[in-house]
Structures are given as structure tokens and as C-alpha cells.
C-alpha positions in Angstrom: 44.3 -79.4 28.8 45.9 -78.4 32.2 44.7 -74.7 31.2 41.4 -76.1 30.3 40.9 -77.7 33.8 42.1 -74.4 35.3 39.6 -72.4 33.4 36.6 -75.2 34.7 38.0 -75.1 38.5 37.7 -71.3 38.4 34.6 -71.2 37.2 32.8 -73.5 39.3 34.2 -72.0 42.5 33.1 -68.5 41.3 29.5 -70.6 40.4 29.8 -71.7 44.0 30.8 -68.6 45.3 28.0 -66.7 43.3 25.5 -69.3 44.5 26.5 -68.8 48.3 25.5 -64.8 47.8 22.1 -65.3 46.4 21.5 -68.1 49.2 22.3 -65.7 51.8 20.3 -62.8 50.1 17.4 -65.3 50.1 17.9 -65.8 53.8 18.4 -62.0 54.3 15.1 -61.4 53.1 13.6 -64.4 54.5 14.3 -62.7 58.0 13.0 -59.4 57.5 9.6 -58.3 57.5 7.4 -56.4 55.7 5.5 -53.4 58.4 3.1 -51.5 56.0 1.2 -48.2 57.8 -0.3 -45.1 56.1 1.0 -42.4 58.1 4.0 -40.1 58.0 7.2 -42.2 59.9 7.0 -39.2 62.7 3.3 -40.3 63.4 3.0 -41.5 67.3 2.3 -45.3 66.0 5.6 -45.3 63.9 7.6 -43.5 67.1 5.7 -45.0 69.9 4.9 -48.9 68.8 6.5 -49.5 65.3 10.2 -48.5 65.7 10.0 -49.8 68.9 8.9 -53.1 68.3 11.4 -53.6 65.1 14.3 -52.5 67.4 13.2 -54.7 70.2 12.4 -57.9 67.9 16.5 -57.0 66.4 18.2 -57.3 69.7 15.9 -60.6 70.9 16.7 -62.6 67.8 20.4 -61.3 67.8 19.4 -59.7 64.0 18.1 -62.8 62.8 14.5 -61.3 62.5 14.3 -58.1 61.5 11.4 -55.3 60.6 11.8 -52.8 57.9 8.8 -50.2 58.1 7.2 -48.4 55.2 5.1 -45.4 56.2 3.0 -43.5 54.5 1.2 -45.8 52.3 4.9 -47.5 50.5 3.6 -50.6 49.9 -0.4 -48.8 48.6 -2.3 -46.1 48.8 -5.2 -46.8 51.2 -5.6 -47.0 54.2 -9.3 -49.4 53.8 -7.1 -51.7 51.8 -4.6 -52.4 55.0 -7.1 -55.5 56.0 -6.3 -56.9 52.7 -2.6 -56.3 52.0 -1.8 -58.3 55.2 -4.2 -61.5 54.2 -3.1 -61.5 50.6 0.7 -61.1 51.9 1.7 -57.9 50.3 3.1 -57.3 53.7 3.7 -59.1 56.4 2.2 -56.9 59.1 0.3 -53.7 58.8 -1.2 -50.8 60.9 -5.3 -50.6 60.7 -8.3 -49.5 61.8 -11.0 -51.6 62.1 -13.7 -49.7 61.3 -12.4 -49.4 58.0 -13.7 -52.4 57.2 -16.7 -51.9 59.5 -18.4 -55.4 58.5 -15.6 -57.2 59.5 -14.8 -55.6 62.7 -18.5 -54.7 64.3 -17.7 -57.1 67.4 -14.7 -55.0 68.2 -16.6 -51.6 66.9 -18.4 -52.0 70.5 -15.8 -51.0 72.6 -16.3 -47.3 70.7 -19.4 -46.7 72.7 -19.4 -43.3 74.3 -19.3 -43.4 78.0 -18.4 -47.1 78.1 -14.6 -46.4 79.0 -13.0 -43.3 80.6 -9.9 -43.3 78.0 -7.3 -45.8 76.1 -6.0 -47.7 78.9 -9.1 -49.1 80.2 -10.7 -49.6 76.8 -7.6 -51.4 75.6 -7.4 -53.9 78.9 -11.2 -54.4 78.5 -10.6 -55.8 74.5 -7.8 -57.9 75.7 -9.7 -59.0 78.7 -12.3 -60.0 76.1 -10.0 -61.0 73.4 -11.7 -64.7 73.0 -15.1 -62.8 72.5 -13.6 -61.1 69.4 -10.8 -63.7 68.2 -13.3 -64.9 64.9 -12.9 -61.4 63.7 -8.7 -61.6 63.6 -8.9 -65.9 62.9 -7.4 -65.2 58.8 -4.6 -63.4 60.4 -2.0 -63.6 63.2 -2.9 -60.3 65.8 0.1 -58.9 67.2 -1.7 -55.8 69.1 -5.1 -54.2 69.4 -5.5 -51.1 71.6 -7.9 -48.0 71.8 -7.1 -44.0 71.5 -8.9 -41.5 74.1 -12.4 -40.3 73.2 -12.9 -37.9 70.2 -12.7 -34.1 70.5 -14.6 -32.4 67.6 -12.5 -29.8 65.5 -14.5 -27.3 63.8 -13.7 -24.5 61.3 -15.6 -21.6 62.1 -18.8 -22.9 64.4 -18.2 -22.8 68.2 -20.2 -26.2 69.3 -21.7 -25.6 72.9 -24.6 -27.2 72.7 -26.9 -29.6 70.2 -28.4 -27.1 68.9 -25.0 -25.4 67.2 -24.3 -28.6 65.5 -27.4 -28.7 63.0 -26.7 -29.1 59.3 -22.8 -29.1 60.0 -20.8 -31.2 57.9 -18.6 -33.5 60.0 -15.8 -36.5 59.4 -17.0 -39.2 61.8 -14.2 -42.2 62.7 -16.7 -44.6 63.0 -20.5 -45.8 62.4 -20.6 -45.1 66.2 -20.6 -42.1 65.5 -21.9 -41.2 62.8 -25.0 -42.3 64.2 -24.8 -40.3 66.9 -23.6 -36.8 64.8 -26.8 -37.9 62.4 -28.8 -37.8 65.9 -27.2 -34.4 67.1 -28.7 -32.8 63.5 -25.2 -33.0 62.0 -24.3 -34.2 58.7 -21.7 -37.7 58.7 -18.8 -37.7 56.6 -16.8 -40.3 56.2 -13.0 -40.3 55.0 -9.9 -41.3 55.8 -7.8 -39.4 58.3 -5.0 -38.2 55.9 -8.3 -36.4 53.8 -9.1 -34.3 56.4 -6.6 -31.7 56.1 -7.8 -30.6 52.6 -11.1 -31.3 53.5 -11.3 -28.7 56.3 -9.1 -26.3 54.3 -11.3 -26.4 51.3 -14.8 -26.5 53.6 -15.9 -29.5 52.2 -16.6 -30.5 55.4 -17.2 -28.0 58.6 -15.8 -30.2 61.6 -13.5 -33.6 62.1 -14.5 -35.7 64.9 -10.8 -37.0 65.9 -8.8 -38.7 68.7 -6.7 -35.3 70.0 -3.4 -36.8 69.0 -4.8 -35.9 65.3 -4.5 -32.5 65.8 -0.8 -32.5 65.7 -0.1 -35.9 63.8 -2.2 -34.4 60.5 -1.9 -30.3 61.0 -6.0 -29.6 62.0 -4.6 -26.5 63.8 -4.4 -24.9 61.3 -7.3 -25.3 59.2 -9.7 -24.5 62.4 -10.5 -22.4 65.3 -12.4 -24.2 68.0 -11.8 -27.6 69.6 -15.3 -29.2 71.6 -12.7 -30.9 74.2 -16.0 -32.7 76.1 -18.5 -34.0 73.9 -19.9 -37.3 74.4 -17.7 -39.2 71.6 -16.2 -42.8 70.5 -12.8 -44.1 71.5 -11.3 -45.0 68.1 -9.6 -48.8 67.7 -6.3 -50.0 65.8 -4.9 -53.0 65.0 -1.6 -54.6 64.2 -2.1 -57.5 62.1 0.4 -60.3 60.7 -0.2 -62.4 57.4 -0.6 -66.0 58.8 1.8 -67.8 56.4 4.5 -65.4 57.0 3.6 -66.2 61.1 3.9 -70.0 60.4 7.3 -69.4 58.0 8.7 -68.1 61.3 10.8 -70.7 63.8 9.8 -71.6 67.0 12.5 -69.4 68.3 11.6 -66.5 66.3 7.5 -66.7 67.1 8.6 -67.1 71.2 10.8 -63.6 70.6 7.9 -61.9 68.6 5.2 -63.5 71.0 7.0 -61.9 73.8 7.1 -58.5 72.3 3.4 -58.2 71.0 -0.1 -58.5 72.4 -1.3 -56.7 75.7 2.5 -55.2 76.4 2.6 -53.7 73.1 -1.3 -52.7 72.9 -0.8 -50.6 76.0 2.1 -48.9 74.7 0.1 -48.0 71.7 -2.9 -46.4 73.8 -0.2 -44.7 76.3 1.4 -43.3 72.9 -2.0 -41.9 71.6 -2.8 -40.1 74.8 0.8 -38.5 75.1 0.4 -37.4 71.7 -3.6 -35.9 72.3 -2.8 -34.2 75.3 0.2 -32.8 73.2 -2.3 -32.0 70.5 -4.5 -30.1 72.8 -1.4 -28.0 73.8 -0.3 -27.1 70.0 -4.2 -26.1 69.3 -4.6 -24.1 72.7 -0.6 -22.4 71.7 -1.8 -21.4 68.4 -5.1 -19.6 69.3 -7.6 -22.3 68.6 -10.1 -21.8 71.6 -10.8 -25.4 73.5 -14.6 -25.3 74.5 -15.9 -27.7 77.6 -19.6 -28.5 77.5 -21.5 -27.9 80.8 -23.5 -30.1 82.3 -26.9 -29.3 80.3 -25.2 -29.3 77.0 -23.8 -33.2 77.9 -27.3 -34.4 78.9 -29.3 -33.4 76.3 -26.2 -34.8 73.9 -26.7 -37.9 75.7 -30.2 -37.5 75.5 -30.3 -37.5 71.6 -27.9 -40.0 71.2 -29.3 -42.7 73.5 -32.0 -43.9 70.3 -28.9 -44.0 68.0 -27.0 -46.0 70.4 -29.1 -48.7 71.1 -30.2 -49.3 67.5 -26.3 -49.7 66.5 -25.9 -52.2 69.5 -28.8 -54.0 68.0 -28.0 -53.6 64.1 -24.6 -55.7 65.2 -26.4 -58.0 67.5 -28.8 -59.3 64.1 -25.5 -59.1 61.7 -23.6 -61.4 63.7 -26.2 -63.3 65.3 -25.0 -62.5 68.7 -26.4 -61.0 72.2 -24.1 -57.7 71.5 -25.9 -55.9 74.5 -24.4 -59.3 76.3 -20.4 -58.5 74.1 -20.9 -54.6 76.0 -21.7 -55.8 79.5 -18.4 -58.1 78.8 -16.1 -55.5 78.0 -17.7 -53.3 80.7 -16.6 -55.7 83.1 -20.3 -56.5 84.1 -20.7 -60.1 83.5 
């Protein structure tokens, strides 16, 4: 009888210990946020935004709330699916590009208009100065970051572009609908594709050129696929977001919400814009060092590009206004600080 009691007691102690271990694991998982992105871990946005955020959050919460980053599409392939992944909870947080789901983020796209901003920092501040005007596009998520890079450059496979005439018939990967409309107005053929596909498309001649922020030269090794970079063609900015699943956010303690809020928003976004600028400068330097010719169009060519694109720009703004039932011109003025 005594032996039987001892056995029962040992079993109970083991069961309680195991329950403690299981509970500990559950709490550890609940305190870890999964961040998904589609670039390599060496990408400037991982190194300059997501990894520092993970380190800062760990420190701010004494390790009670941590971030684990899943790069290179580890939580699902296809950059265009990032928004869906965060809404459905496949990931707690995602990095993504609004223009991969353009209908949802057409108001945000107003920041892309060529000539509106000199660079990513000014565009990022404009986004946050007017965030209330854009809030409905992010209402299904918790917005952690929203920023822009510098205007795109034109990277060409084997034809130098110095004038509008040089672009005739070229198949050009465009980063967003604004640039697609402009390329069409200039006589080129816009091609939409994720950035991760551009290297092979250029290498095999599927496309003749890539319109992309200069940071993409290094990130996607585009210097290996081209001979020329036109650096000052009138072009659009790109925008980027860091979004959190609403349930993941709501399940955090008030203390952890405050910690995450304190590390994100405008501050994190400006860090993203700065990282893109620095990476862009490094990309142009790499292009030059590896033998690509860097081209600057002259004033006469610039005027011709701008004249031919104006009608397409006006139509783009009017179309967004019609789709969203808003005064899109007023939104553009607000972003530009004119209202």
C-alpha cells in the first residue's frame, strides 16, 4: 500500500512539473512576435529597421516580449500576400509594399507622385503629418511604420536612356501604378513584377530595364545585369509599411503595448527612410565601381519627360478620387503641405 502511494505521489509530482514546463512554453510562445518579410536577412530594412526593433523591444520589456524575424518568405512565398498574412494572423507583424495591393492603398499612393518630395525623409514626415487622412486604409491592422525611399532610378540592360526617344518600346519593370502610367506616356512598356524577380528577368532579357529605388542595385545585384543607370529621370517614390495583426496587438498587456508604441510610429519610419537613403547611395557607388555608366539627363530632356507625363499624372489623381470618392487633389496638396 505504501509503495503504491509512493508511486502515485511520484506520478503526481511529475505531472505537475510537466504542466509547469508546458505552461512555460505556452507563455514563451505568447510573448514572441513573428515578423515576416520577403527579402534576404542582409537587406537594409532587416538590418536597419526590423533587427534594431527586435533588440530594442527585448531590452524595453526585459525579455518578456521578443521578436523573431522570418526573412526570405519563410512564412509564405509571394510579397503580394504580405497584407493578407498579417490580417489573417499567419504572422504577427509584416513588412510590405502598399503597391502590391494598390486598390487598398490608393490614397497612400499619392505620396508617390514625381516631384512632390525631394526624398524619402520629407515624404515620410508628410505621411505621418497626414496619417489621419490615410487611417482607413490601415484600419484592419495596427500600423507600426510607414515610410518612403528616394525617387527611383532607371537601370537599363543594354540601352542608355538620355531622352524620351530612348525609351520607346522598352519593357520596363515599374514599382507602382504611378510609374507604370508614366512609362506608358513616355513610350515604354510597363511590366509589373516583384523586386525579387527582377534579376532573372533582366538577365534573360524578359525586360529591358528596371525602375527601382537605388538601394535595389545592391540588394538585388542589379549591377550584374545592366550597363547603364539613369539617375535623375522624373520618377516616383515607393512607400513601405510595417503592420501588426490586430488580435496580436490586442492580446498584449498595456505595458507591452506602451513599449511597442514607444519604439514604432514616426521614429521607426524615419529610420526606415534613412536606411533606404544610405543603401541607395551605396547602390549607386557599387554601380559605378562595377563599371556601369551613371547618366544624368539634361534640363531639356527633363522638361520633355515632365511635359509628356503630366496628362498621365492628372488622370492618375482623378482616378483615385473617383475610386475612393474623395478630393484626391486636396489630398495631394495636404501631403505637399499646401493646405
